[in-house]
C-alpha positions in Angstrom: 90.3 99.4 94.1 90.7 102.6 91.9 93.7 104.1 90.2 94.3 107.9 90.1 93.8 109.3 86.6 96.5 111.7 85.4 94.1 114.2 83.9 91.9 116.7 85.7 89.8 117.0 88.9 86.2 115.9 88.4 83.4 114.7 90.4 83.4 111.1 91.5 87.0 110.5 90.4 90.3 110.5 92.0 92.8 113.2 91.0 95.9 114.7 92.3 97.4 117.8 94.0 99.8 115.8 95.9 96.6 114.1 95.1 92.9 114.8 95.2 90.5 112.1 96.2 86.8 112.5 95.7 85.0 109.4 96.7 81.9 108.1 95.1 79.4 106.5 97.5 75.9 105.2 97.5 73.0 105.3 100.0 73.3 108.2 102.5 76.9 109.1 101.7 76.8 110.5 98.1 80.0 112.2 97.2 80.0 115.5 95.2 82.8 117.6 93.9 84.0 120.0 96.6 87.0 122.0 97.4 85.6 123.4 100.6 87.4 123.2 103.9 86.1 120.9 106.6 83.5 122.4 108.9 85.6 121.4 111.8 87.1 123.8 114.3 89.4 121.1 115.7 93.2 121.2 115.1 93.1 119.5 111.7 95.2 119.7 108.6 92.6 121.7 106.7 92.6 122.1 103.0 93.5 125.6 102.0 92.1 127.2 98.9 93.8 126.6 95.6 95.4 129.5 93.6 93.3 131.1 90.9 94.1 132.6 87.5 97.4 132.4 85.5 100.4 131.4 87.6 104.0 132.3 86.7 106.9 129.8 87.1 108.2 131.9 90.0 104.8 131.6 91.8 104.7 127.8 91.1 108.2 127.4 92.5 107.1 129.3 95.7 103.9 127.2 96.0 105.7 123.9 95.4 109.4 124.2 96.4 111.9 121.9 94.7 112.6 119.6 97.7 109.1 119.8 99.3 107.2 116.8 100.5 104.1 115.5 98.8 100.6 115.8 100.1 97.3 114.1 99.5 94.0 116.1 99.7 91.0 114.0 100.6 87.7 115.8 99.8 84.3 114.3 100.2 80.7 115.2 100.8 77.6 113.7 102.2 74.0 114.2 101.1 72.8 113.2 104.6 74.2 111.8 107.8 72.6 109.6 110.5 74.1 109.8 114.0 77.5 110.6 112.6 80.0 111.6 115.3 82.8 112.1 112.7 85.2 110.7 110.2 88.8 109.3 110.1 91.0 109.2 107.1 92.8 105.9 106.9 96.0 105.2 104.9 98.0 102.0 104.1 100.9 101.0 102.0 99.0 98.0 100.6 95.4 97.6 99.5 94.8 95.0 102.1 96.3 97.1 104.9 96.9 97.5 107.7 95.2 101.0 107.6 96.1 103.6 110.2 94.3 106.9 110.9 96.2 109.9 109.5 94.1 112.6 111.2 95.2 113.5 114.7 91.6 114.3 115.8 88.3 113.0 114.5 86.9 115.1 111.8 83.5 116.2 113.3 80.3 115.0 111.6 77.0 116.7 111.8 75.1 114.1 113.8 71.8 113.6 112.0 71.0 115.8 109.1 69.6 115.8 105.6 71.6 118.9 104.6 74.6 118.2 102.3 78.0 118.6 104.0 81.5 118.9 102.5 84.8 118.0 104.1 88.4 118.1 103.2 91.6 116.8 104.9 95.2 117.2 103.7 97.7 114.4 104.5 101.1 116.0 104.2 104.8 115.2 104.6 104.6 112.3 102.1 107.4 111.0 99.9 106.8 112.0 96.3 106.1 109.4 93.7 105.0 106.8 96.2 101.6 105.1 96.1 99.3 104.8 99.1 95.8 103.5 99.7 93.1 105.5 101.4 89.6 105.0 102.8 87.2 107.1 104.9 85.9 105.7 108.2 82.6 106.9 109.6 82.3 106.9 113.4 78.7 107.0 114.9 77.6 108.5 118.1 77.4 105.0 119.6 81.0 104.3 118.7 80.3 102.1 115.6 82.9 102.3 112.8 82.3 101.6 109.1 84.2 102.3 106.0 82.2 104.8 103.8 80.9 102.8 100.8 82.9 103.4 97.7 86.1 104.6 99.5 87.8 101.3 100.4 91.4 100.7 99.1 91.5 103.8 96.8 95.0 103.9 95.3 96.7 107.3 95.0 100.2 108.2 93.8 101.8 111.3 95.3 102.9 113.6 92.4 106.4 114.6 91.7 107.2 118.3 92.1 106.9 118.9 88.4 103.6 117.0 88.2 102.2 119.0 91.0 103.3 122.3 89.5 101.8 121.4 86.2 98.5 120.3 87.9 98.3 123.5 89.9 99.0 125.6 86.9 96.2 123.9 84.9 93.8 123.9 87.8 94.4 127.6 88.6 93.9 128.6 85.0 90.5 126.8 85.0 89.4 128.8 88.0 88.6 132.5 87.4 90.0 135.1 89.8 87.2 136.4 92.1 
């Protein structure tokens, strides 16, 4: 089980927007830092891009309204896939479960490929300040289901409005405007 650090987003660590999760895995699923959207065309809660450059307080208030719900962004990548039909994002209130899928449709995989792939899913409508546990489930073409190594029982606390605004301001300032 991992705890979410309070500092900045970095590869192979858990961080927060409502919260960022970047899972570290071994074998054929090696996570890498990515803020890309999922390659899926299904009706998923895709991760939008983050703001860039210096943000004013008014912009932050618009991006994160005072009484808004929290959100958790799960971003992960694979170096390769073997017979991968897709992925589910599972959430629980306790580390030992029960875990339930939060995505309405499977997040499509790429079958068998040696090309790196990146994915992102946003779980929204969550109470702020509450902790949840997440893991990623891989579903194979034959229907087999396994938890992606390194993702089991990852603890995440949904940020308060002020924490999220502060994080966004810091993150946007680190990203140059294109």
